[in-house]
Backbone as CSV, one residue per row, in Angstrom:
resi,resn,N_x,N_y,N_z,CA_x,CA_y,CA_z,C_x,C_y,C_z
1,MET,5.813,0.979,11.496,4.782,0.756,10.482,5.785,0.292,9.473
2,SER,4.950,-0.796,8.591,5.616,-1.225,7.345,5.467,-0.325,6.264
3,ARG,6.525,-0.708,5.258,6.432,0.224,4.067,5.328,0.065,3.216
4,PRO,4.864,1.048,2.470,3.715,0.798,1.519,4.119,-0.090,0.471
5,VAL,3.013,-0.680,-0.076,3.260,-1.718,-1.328,2.656,-1.293,-2.472
6,ILE,3.360,-1.634,-3.518,2.706,-1.555,-4.730,2.719,-2.637,-5.535
7,LEU,1.642,-3.140,-6.067,1.611,-4.202,-6.853,1.596,-3.845,-8.308
8,VAL,2.489,-4.422,-9.014,2.503,-4.109,-10.709,1.926,-5.315,-11.440
9,VAL,0.782,-5.184,-12.062,0.323,-6.310,-12.892,0.762,-5.846,-14.336
10,GLY,1.314,-7.121,-14.832,1.780,-6.793,-16.230,3.256,-6.312,-16.085
11,ALA,3.914,-6.881,-15.306,5.454,-6.176,-15.066,6.268,-6.683,-16.219
12,GLY,7.037,-5.765,-16.793,7.916,-6.051,-17.937,8.949,-5.051,-17.969
13,PRO,9.675,-4.959,-19.248,10.780,-4.075,-18.960,10.441,-2.470,-19.739
14,GLY,9.266,-2.320,-19.679,8.946,-1.105,-20.475,8.387,-0.153,-19.232
15,VAL,7.040,0.792,-19.431,6.648,1.590,-18.548,6.459,0.780,-16.950
16,SER,5.979,-0.317,-17.034,5.672,-1.064,-15.880,6.793,-1.095,-14.988
17,GLY,8.092,-1.531,-15.756,9.271,-1.742,-15.020,9.768,-0.352,-14.424
18,SER,9.570,0.630,-15.291,9.972,2.054,-14.898,8.950,2.624,-13.612
19,VAL,7.626,2.100,-13.480,6.756,2.297,-12.464,7.366,1.746,-11.227
20,ALA,7.553,0.407,-11.306,8.283,-0.313,-10.251,9.416,0.322,-9.625
21,ARG,10.252,0.876,-10.492,11.515,1.359,-10.007,11.096,2.964,-9.124
22,ARG,10.202,3.564,-9.905,9.908,5.038,-9.351,9.296,4.894,-8.070
23,PHE,8.350,3.941,-7.677,7.862,3.667,-6.572,8.858,2.845,-5.492
24,ALA,9.647,2.226,-5.758,10.823,1.626,-5.034,11.745,2.807,-4.631
25,ASP,12.174,3.691,-5.477,12.791,4.828,-5.049,12.088,5.837,-4.093
26,GLY,10.549,5.815,-4.226,9.803,6.487,-3.306,9.526,5.881,-2.046
27,GLY,9.999,4.770,-1.846,9.874,4.030,-0.314,8.921,2.914,-0.415
28,TYR,8.470,2.294,-1.391,7.449,1.255,-1.406,8.353,-0.039,-1.733
29,ASP,7.723,-1.120,-1.166,7.933,-2.563,-1.312,7.213,-2.842,-2.645
30,VAL,7.650,-3.780,-3.313,6.774,-4.108,-4.643,6.751,-5.563,-4.857
31,ALA,5.438,-5.643,-5.259,5.006,-7.036,-5.826,4.768,-7.041,-7.295
32,LEU,5.269,-8.073,-8.058,5.129,-8.075,-9.538,4.711,-9.080,-10.030
33,LEU,3.621,-9.012,-10.846,3.026,-10.074,-11.770,3.293,-9.856,-13.057
34,GLY,3.982,-11.063,-13.739,4.170,-10.844,-15.201,4.359,-12.203,-15.642
35,GLN,4.829,-12.417,-16.893,4.941,-13.275,-17.759,6.195,-14.056,-18.117
36,ASP,7.354,-13.199,-17.813,8.759,-13.333,-18.397,9.410,-13.635,-17.131
37,GLN,10.082,-14.809,-16.604,10.614,-14.987,-15.606,12.228,-14.381,-15.485
38,GLN,12.627,-14.390,-16.620,13.830,-13.678,-16.779,13.711,-12.147,-16.436
39,VAL,12.860,-11.564,-17.012,12.610,-10.212,-16.848,12.166,-9.833,-15.466
40,LEU,11.274,-10.727,-14.745,11.005,-10.426,-13.325,12.234,-10.486,-12.374
41,ASP,13.042,-11.669,-12.824,14.268,-11.818,-11.949,15.237,-10.453,-12.176
42,GLN,15.316,-9.940,-13.391,16.167,-8.833,-13.495,15.574,-7.486,-12.692
43,LEU,14.165,-7.489,-12.805,13.640,-6.274,-11.959,13.639,-6.617,-10.579
44,THR,13.720,-7.791,-10.088,13.743,-8.040,-8.579,15.145,-7.614,-8.157
45,VAL,16.245,-7.938,-8.974,17.580,-7.396,-8.468,17.726,-5.990,-8.451
46,ASP,17.147,-5.232,-9.690,17.393,-4.037,-9.524,16.515,-3.324,-8.515
47,LEU,15.264,-3.623,-8.155,14.502,-3.086,-7.128,15.050,-3.307,-5.703
48,GLY,15.674,-4.484,-5.621,16.371,-4.913,-4.373,17.446,-3.927,-4.205
49,ALA,18.241,-3.557,-4.943,19.455,-2.665,-4.976,19.019,-1.414,-4.347
50,ARG,17.499,-0.970,-4.781,16.920,0.351,-4.380,16.476,0.411,-3.088
51,GLY,16.331,-0.752,-2.435,16.152,-0.793,-0.898,14.649,-1.287,-0.767
52,ALA,14.122,-1.885,-1.910,12.661,-2.455,-1.696,12.824,-3.925,-1.478
53,THR,11.828,-4.503,-0.636,11.480,-5.694,-0.466,10.759,-6.319,-1.653
54,VAL,10.967,-7.215,-2.460,10.266,-7.557,-3.895,9.912,-9.163,-3.775
55,GLY,8.725,-9.134,-4.259,7.918,-10.441,-4.373,7.360,-10.609,-5.918
56,HIS,7.699,-11.681,-6.587,7.247,-11.768,-7.921,6.610,-13.183,-8.084
57,ALA,5.806,-13.332,-9.444,5.153,-14.262,-9.614,4.926,-14.173,-11.271
58,VAL,5.158,-15.346,-12.000,4.807,-15.745,-13.250,3.357,-16.136,-13.347
59,VAL,2.692,-15.281,-13.784,0.936,-15.507,-13.855,0.569,-15.098,-15.222
60,ASP,-0.395,-15.795,-15.700,-1.054,-15.378,-17.015,-2.366,-14.820,-16.519
61,VAL,-2.405,-13.410,-16.486,-3.604,-12.732,-15.633,-5.140,-12.965,-16.378
62,THR,-4.823,-13.600,-17.508,-6.390,-13.886,-18.010,-6.746,-15.209,-17.564
63,ASP,-5.875,-15.885,-16.641,-6.246,-17.134,-15.936,-6.847,-16.586,-14.643
64,GLU,-8.213,-16.271,-14.564,-8.818,-15.562,-13.428,-8.433,-16.133,-11.922
65,GLN,-8.437,-17.501,-11.998,-8.146,-17.929,-10.660,-6.442,-17.817,-10.301
66,ALA,-5.703,-17.940,-11.350,-4.173,-17.945,-11.125,-3.998,-16.529,-10.445
67,ALA,-4.587,-15.688,-11.430,-4.391,-14.193,-11.019,-4.805,-13.931,-9.727
68,ARG,-6.203,-14.312,-9.260,-6.586,-14.017,-7.925,-5.937,-14.821,-6.979
69,ASP,-5.415,-15.914,-7.087,-4.578,-16.564,-5.998,-3.015,-15.717,-5.844
70,ALA,-2.540,-15.362,-6.854,-1.204,-14.508,-6.908,-1.643,-13.334,-6.052
71,VAL,-2.631,-12.475,-6.304,-2.793,-11.249,-5.814,-3.022,-11.561,-4.155
72,HIS,-3.843,-12.534,-4.019,-4.211,-12.717,-2.751,-2.799,-13.253,-1.947
73,HIS,-1.964,-14.013,-2.537,-0.735,-14.480,-1.879,0.165,-13.156,-1.486
74,PHE,0.106,-12.160,-2.453,0.857,-11.003,-2.063,0.265,-10.236,-1.027
75,GLY,-0.990,-10.262,-1.002,-1.711,-9.325,-0.221,-1.555,-9.801,1.276
76,GLU,-1.568,-11.297,1.544,-1.673,-12.050,2.697,-0.185,-11.844,3.251
77,HIS,0.744,-11.901,2.286,2.230,-11.825,2.836,2.511,-10.584,3.390
78,THR,2.144,-9.486,2.724,2.359,-8.196,3.264,1.406,-7.376,4.008
79,GLY,0.228,-7.970,3.953,-0.913,-7.528,5.031,-1.580,-6.142,4.255
80,ARG,-0.991,-5.650,3.229,-1.459,-4.409,2.649,-1.286,-4.353,1.119
81,ILE,-2.028,-3.615,0.215,-1.651,-3.008,-1.170,-1.970,-1.738,-1.198
82,ASP,-1.341,-0.831,-1.258,-1.508,0.508,-1.350,-1.791,1.033,-2.439
83,VAL,-0.850,0.561,-3.638,-1.099,0.886,-5.010,-1.134,-0.201,-5.752
84,LEU,-2.259,-0.299,-6.765,-2.325,-1.394,-7.832,-2.024,-0.735,-9.040
85,HIS,-1.068,-0.890,-9.773,-0.678,-0.483,-10.977,-1.019,-1.635,-12.089
86,PHE,-1.830,-1.266,-13.111,-2.305,-2.311,-14.112,-1.716,-1.606,-15.486
87,ASN,-1.014,-2.486,-16.177,-0.139,-2.233,-17.477,-0.481,-3.199,-18.627
88,PRO,-1.220,-4.329,-18.530,-1.121,-5.148,-19.812,-2.184,-4.587,-20.846
89,SER,-1.639,-4.956,-21.983,-2.624,-4.827,-23.231,-1.868,-5.680,-24.379
90,ALA,-2.767,-6.165,-25.171,-2.284,-6.876,-26.476,-2.155,-6.249,-27.644
91,PHE,-1.135,-6.340,-28.376,-1.063,-5.773,-29.531,-1.132,-6.653,-30.657
92,ARG,-2.158,-6.575,-31.527,-2.537,-7.421,-32.638,-2.564,-6.613,-33.987
93,GLU,-1.791,-6.912,-34.904,-1.880,-6.077,-36.126,-2.705,-6.609,-37.115
94,GLU,-4.070,-6.218,-36.687,-5.266,-6.612,-37.513,-6.166,-5.432,-37.728
95,ASP,-6.763,-5.245,-38.886,-7.681,-4.220,-38.929,-8.954,-4.669,-38.928
96,PRO,-10.034,-3.994,-38.958,-11.315,-4.362,-38.538,-11.871,-5.420,-39.693
97,LEU,-11.306,-5.488,-40.924,-11.588,-6.426,-41.843,-10.887,-7.714,-41.580
98,THR,-10.038,-7.818,-40.789,-9.294,-9.140,-40.577,-9.371,-9.751,-39.340
99,LEU,-9.473,-8.584,-38.066,-9.798,-9.142,-36.845,-10.995,-9.906,-36.556
100,THR,-10.877,-11.121,-36.014,-12.033,-11.789,-35.551,-12.481,-11.645,-34.280
101,VAL,-13.992,-11.770,-34.090,-14.485,-11.531,-32.720,-13.734,-12.224,-31.659
102,ALA,-13.277,-13.580,-31.917,-12.538,-14.258,-30.955,-11.241,-13.634,-30.612
103,GLY,-10.429,-13.142,-31.612,-9.341,-12.349,-31.379,-9.629,-11.095,-30.573
104,LEU,-10.477,-10.248,-30.991,-10.887,-9.032,-29.991,-11.224,-9.406,-28.554
105,LEU,-12.040,-10.467,-28.398,-12.335,-10.849,-27.235,-11.121,-11.250,-26.246
106,GLU,-10.422,-12.101,-26.945,-9.075,-12.405,-26.276,-8.210,-11.122,-25.803
107,ASP,-8.180,-10.396,-26.790,-7.461,-9.233,-26.384,-8.072,-8.186,-25.315
108,VAL,-9.317,-8.083,-25.423,-10.131,-7.560,-24.308,-9.792,-7.939,-22.870
109,ALA,-10.000,-9.239,-23.049,-9.762,-10.136,-21.834,-8.528,-10.015,-21.042
110,LEU,-7.449,-9.453,-21.805,-6.182,-9.081,-21.122,-6.132,-7.680,-20.811
111,GLY,-6.419,-6.935,-21.804,-6.443,-5.339,-21.652,-7.436,-4.793,-20.764
112,VAL,-8.531,-5.349,-20.587,-9.538,-4.943,-19.914,-10.085,-5.725,-18.689
113,GLY,-10.515,-7.074,-19.090,-10.759,-7.993,-18.123,-10.104,-8.322,-17.051
114,ALA,-8.816,-8.271,-17.071,-7.659,-8.690,-16.106,-7.679,-7.530,-15.015
115,LEU,-8.088,-6.248,-15.443,-8.138,-5.270,-14.275,-9.148,-5.667,-13.510
116,LEU,-10.323,-6.196,-13.657,-11.245,-6.466,-12.890,-10.929,-7.531,-11.800
117,THR,-10.085,-8.567,-12.431,-9.793,-9.661,-11.512,-8.773,-9.069,-10.403
118,ALA,-7.911,-8.199,-10.950,-6.846,-7.747,-10.069,-7.359,-6.892,-8.943
119,VAL,-8.418,-5.929,-9.280,-8.994,-4.833,-8.477,-9.878,-5.723,-7.438
120,GLN,-10.750,-6.739,-7.868,-11.511,-7.524,-6.973,-10.589,-8.353,-5.973
121,ALA,-9.403,-8.849,-6.504,-8.603,-9.922,-5.528,-7.788,-8.842,-4.619
122,ALA,-7.375,-7.638,-4.952,-6.853,-6.541,-4.149,-7.581,-5.948,-3.116
123,ARG,-8.821,-5.724,-3.535,-9.815,-4.965,-2.680,-9.703,-5.275,-0.977
124,PRO,-9.619,-6.653,-0.642,-9.506,-6.815,0.745,-8.442,-6.365,1.438
125,PHE,-7.350,-6.151,0.714,-6.036,-5.405,1.294,-5.982,-4.114,1.058
126,MET,-6.732,-3.306,0.486,-6.614,-1.956,0.449,-7.500,-1.094,1.250
127,SER,-7.053,-0.147,1.711,-7.868,0.864,2.746,-7.962,2.247,2.144
128,ALA,-8.508,3.028,2.997,-8.508,4.546,2.505,-7.290,5.213,2.119
129,GLY,-7.084,5.736,1.127,-5.868,6.245,0.787,-5.232,5.515,-0.328
130,GLY,-5.817,4.150,-0.489,-5.269,3.380,-1.625,-5.540,3.708,-2.946
131,ARG,-4.607,3.503,-4.036,-4.785,4.011,-5.260,-4.533,2.837,-6.450
132,ILE,-5.521,3.000,-7.421,-5.370,2.130,-8.602,-4.950,2.743,-9.773
133,SER,-3.930,2.604,-10.739,-3.490,3.262,-11.782,-3.321,2.473,-12.860
134,VAL,-3.605,2.988,-14.098,-3.656,2.126,-15.168,-2.859,2.982,-16.267
135,THR,-2.040,2.258,-17.021,-1.378,2.857,-18.225,-2.226,3.081,-19.247
136,GLY,-2.869,4.305,-19.757,-3.572,4.372,-20.695,-2.894,4.890,-22.015
137,SER,-3.716,5.208,-23.072,-2.983,5.494,-24.210,-4.043,6.291,-25.170
138,MET,-3.360,7.257,-25.922,-4.179,7.989,-26.902,-4.878,7.193,-27.829
139,ALA,-4.416,5.791,-27.938,-5.164,5.179,-28.910,-6.845,4.807,-28.553
140,ALA,-7.167,5.233,-27.324,-8.520,5.169,-26.861,-9.405,6.087,-27.579
141,ASP,-8.576,7.227,-28.080,-9.253,8.286,-28.996,-9.022,8.441,-30.344
142,GLU,-7.618,7.903,-30.637,-7.206,8.038,-31.978,-6.637,6.486,-32.281
143,PRO,-7.303,5.808,-32.590,-6.914,4.304,-32.623,-6.189,4.080,-34.022
144,TRP,-5.401,3.325,-34.087,-4.615,3.008,-35.273,-5.210,1.851,-35.995
145,GLU,-6.035,1.864,-37.272,-6.959,0.962,-37.728,-6.212,-0.318,-37.933
146,ARG,-4.887,-0.200,-37.996,-4.229,-1.581,-38.416,-3.966,-2.456,-37.046
147,ALA,-4.328,-1.879,-35.994,-4.164,-2.708,-34.645,-5.649,-2.379,-34.018
148,ALA,-6.801,-2.554,-34.548,-7.976,-2.297,-34.101,-8.219,-2.549,-32.542
149,SER,-7.836,-3.768,-32.306,-8.276,-4.247,-30.910,-7.437,-3.346,-29.731
150,LEU,-6.397,-2.759,-30.005,-5.646,-1.996,-29.124,-6.405,-0.597,-28.658
151,GLY,-6.919,0.023,-29.556,-7.968,1.283,-29.250,-9.202,0.701,-28.343
152,VAL,-9.665,-0.480,-28.853,-11.024,-0.950,-27.940,-10.447,-1.163,-26.529
153,GLN,-9.388,-2.037,-26.358,-8.686,-2.096,-25.111,-8.581,-0.710,-24.205
154,LYS,-8.003,0.078,-24.877,-7.547,1.368,-24.046,-8.807,2.081,-23.781
155,ALA,-9.753,2.229,-24.692,-11.063,2.770,-24.449,-11.880,2.249,-23.416
156,GLY,-11.915,0.859,-23.582,-12.630,0.042,-22.547,-12.080,0.089,-21.086
157,VAL,-10.451,0.138,-20.958,-10.076,0.181,-19.660,-10.317,1.577,-19.028
158,ARG,-10.264,2.461,-19.785,-10.278,3.824,-19.377,-11.753,4.062,-18.733
159,ASN,-12.717,3.457,-19.590,-14.123,3.495,-18.959,-14.388,2.814,-17.753
160,LEU,-13.685,1.535,-17.641,-13.680,0.558,-16.490,-13.144,1.501,-15.363
161,VAL,-12.045,2.169,-15.518,-11.254,2.884,-14.450,-12.492,4.042,-13.871
162,HIS,-13.252,4.786,-14.747,-14.057,5.637,-14.158,-15.357,4.987,-13.262
163,SER,-15.439,3.822,-13.708,-16.443,2.964,-12.856,-15.959,2.579,-11.560
164,ILE,-14.711,2.097,-11.662,-13.981,1.717,-10.462,-13.753,2.868,-9.463
165,ASP,-13.367,4.138,-9.975,-13.217,5.084,-9.116,-14.500,5.494,-8.425
166,LYS,-15.670,5.631,-9.168,-16.831,5.924,-8.742,-17.171,4.807,-7.562
167,THR,-16.934,3.632,-7.722,-17.582,2.564,-6.846,-16.752,2.830,-5.421
168,LEU,-15.349,2.880,-5.652,-14.479,2.938,-4.307,-14.281,4.192,-3.839
169,ALA,-14.550,5.159,-4.302,-14.424,6.740,-3.728,-14.972,6.697,-2.487
170,PRO,-16.257,6.174,-2.137,-16.574,6.312,-0.679,-15.918,5.479,0.138
171,ASP,-15.082,4.779,-0.063,-14.145,4.115,0.699,-12.747,4.718,0.734
172,GLY,-12.734,5.830,0.256,-11.296,6.644,0.135,-10.347,6.168,-0.638
173,ILE,-10.827,4.877,-1.789,-9.864,4.495,-2.560,-10.119,4.986,-4.067
174,ARG,-9.057,5.582,-4.740,-9.265,6.192,-6.146,-8.663,5.452,-7.051
175,ALA,-9.030,5.733,-8.263,-8.616,5.002,-9.599,-8.360,6.013,-10.664
176,VAL,-7.259,5.908,-11.322,-6.952,6.916,-12.310,-6.260,5.868,-13.753
177,SER,-6.779,6.690,-14.805,-6.058,6.272,-16.036,-5.145,7.254,-16.607
178,VAL,-3.782,6.998,-16.641,-2.869,8.149,-17.118,-2.795,7.782,-18.696
179,THR,-3.477,8.677,-19.356,-3.627,8.625,-20.936,-2.343,9.332,-21.362
180,VAL,-1.458,8.302,-22.028,0.103,8.671,-22.582,-0.483,9.201,-24.143
181,ARG,-0.412,10.455,-24.224,-0.503,10.946,-25.663,0.564,11.250,-26.498
182,GLY,1.265,10.100,-26.839,2.503,10.139,-27.549,3.138,8.680,-27.601
183,ALA,3.946,8.629,-28.515,4.642,7.068,-28.780,5.872,7.284,-27.817
184,LEU,5.855,5.926,-27.118,7.145,5.666,-26.001,8.309,5.699,-26.916
185,ALA,9.376,6.302,-26.292,10.669,6.443,-26.975,11.828,6.359,-25.959
186,ARG,13.090,6.276,-26.640,14.187,6.174,-25.730,14.577,7.602,-25.224
187,GLU,14.364,8.687,-25.741,14.627,9.904,-25.507,13.299,10.937,-25.406
188,GLY,13.482,12.086,-24.724,12.230,13.056,-24.921,11.341,12.922,-23.734
189,ALA,10.140,13.479,-23.990,9.168,13.266,-22.958,8.428,12.219,-22.778
190,PHE,8.530,11.160,-23.670,7.806,9.750,-23.650,8.832,8.634,-23.338
191,THR,9.724,8.946,-22.798,10.454,7.484,-22.130,9.620,6.961,-21.239
192,PRO,9.820,5.627,-20.882,9.223,4.858,-19.800,9.448,5.712,-18.635
193,ASP,10.513,6.219,-18.248,10.862,6.706,-17.046,9.866,7.961,-16.830
194,ARG,9.665,8.850,-17.785,9.131,9.953,-17.720,7.561,9.678,-17.401
195,VAL,7.052,8.659,-18.203,5.638,8.292,-18.049,5.566,7.699,-16.555
196,ALA,6.449,7.068,-16.056,6.493,6.460,-14.769,6.349,7.852,-13.702
197,ASP,7.057,8.676,-14.061,6.794,10.094,-13.160,5.659,10.574,-13.155
198,ALA,4.940,10.589,-14.482,3.598,11.138,-14.423,2.535,10.320,-13.771
199,ILE,2.652,8.864,-13.829,1.755,8.052,-13.108,2.009,8.182,-11.628
200,TRP,3.339,8.334,-10.916,3.605,8.457,-9.561,2.949,10.034,-9.135
201,ASP,2.933,11.050,-10.116,2.300,12.277,-9.592,0.839,12.252,-9.543
202,ALA,0.266,11.219,-10.580,-1.004,11.130,-10.359,-1.798,10.410,-9.363
203,VAL,-0.977,9.319,-8.893,-1.267,8.735,-7.665,-1.177,9.467,-6.470
204,ALA,-0.068,10.269,-6.479,0.024,11.245,-5.439,-0.866,12.375,-5.092
205,THR,-2.089,12.617,-6.141,-2.763,13.561,-5.945,-4.028,13.280,-4.808
206,GLY,-4.093,14.347,-4.291,-5.148,14.322,-3.217,-6.493,14.180,-3.471
207,ASP,-7.695,13.683,-2.862,-8.757,13.621,-3.183,-9.422,15.000,-3.577
208,ALA,-9.314,15.952,-3.046,-9.957,17.135,-3.409,-9.514,17.499,-4.920
209,ASP,-8.334,17.318,-5.478,-7.971,17.377,-6.802,-8.048,16.185,-7.624
210,TRP,-8.501,14.919,-7.247,-8.561,13.974,-7.917,-9.280,13.870,-9.366
211,ARG,-8.840,13.327,-10.296,-9.558,12.960,-11.759,-9.056,11.645,-11.917
212,SER,-10.196,11.068,-12.542,-10.024,9.621,-12.938,-9.361,9.410,-14.204
213,GLU,-9.315,10.394,-14.910,-8.265,10.370,-16.008,-7.480,11.441,-15.991
214,VAL,-6.022,11.349,-16.381,-5.157,12.331,-16.511,-4.351,12.140,-17.664
215,PRO,-4.394,13.212,-18.492,-3.414,12.979,-19.750,-1.854,13.410,-19.572
216,TYR,-1.125,12.786,-20.092,0.253,12.990,-20.148,0.733,13.335,-21.595
217,GLY,1.162,14.579,-21.806,1.838,14.880,-23.201,0.714,15.272,-24.071
218,GLY,1.093,15.657,-25.322,0.054,15.935,-26.286,-0.516,17.335,-26.284
């Protein structure tokens, strides 16, 4: 049997990179979608050294057709997508009096809408036991007003995860938002590696104990 495959959407040097490493260490092959070729190249070398077969593509995930094509390419190449991890969000330091409607919608297209694209494209390659995970944030409940769009993105993506989970549960595929209730740091409970461990644990949860939102920290 082939090794399980995780597709990391929004792959970068932070939590998403730690998620890729955690799953590689757990026996997964890895597909990476990101925007920075240098970061993807570095991750590919690191993951390969951990024994994973790695594919990567530079894609703007708000470009629906390009994102769908990239996901389909990975799915057709591997024949399976066992875990889809979604990480993107936009940070725009504008409060509600300066944030424009166009700016808000642009950010939501990345932090929420791109999840729809990824899930729809990945679904033909997912089967019972498949999992979808999202890096959530306490900003969904406690937004910082000076970056108003981030809270909207995190609340929206969490809500969408609940709907995805209910839609796919009859097929044995589950979705979870891991809500990080703390600020990422280089030390302590909120390092990217510790958050990745929490995402690993959430994905490994059985159907009987499944929840579509799991808080981490706080």
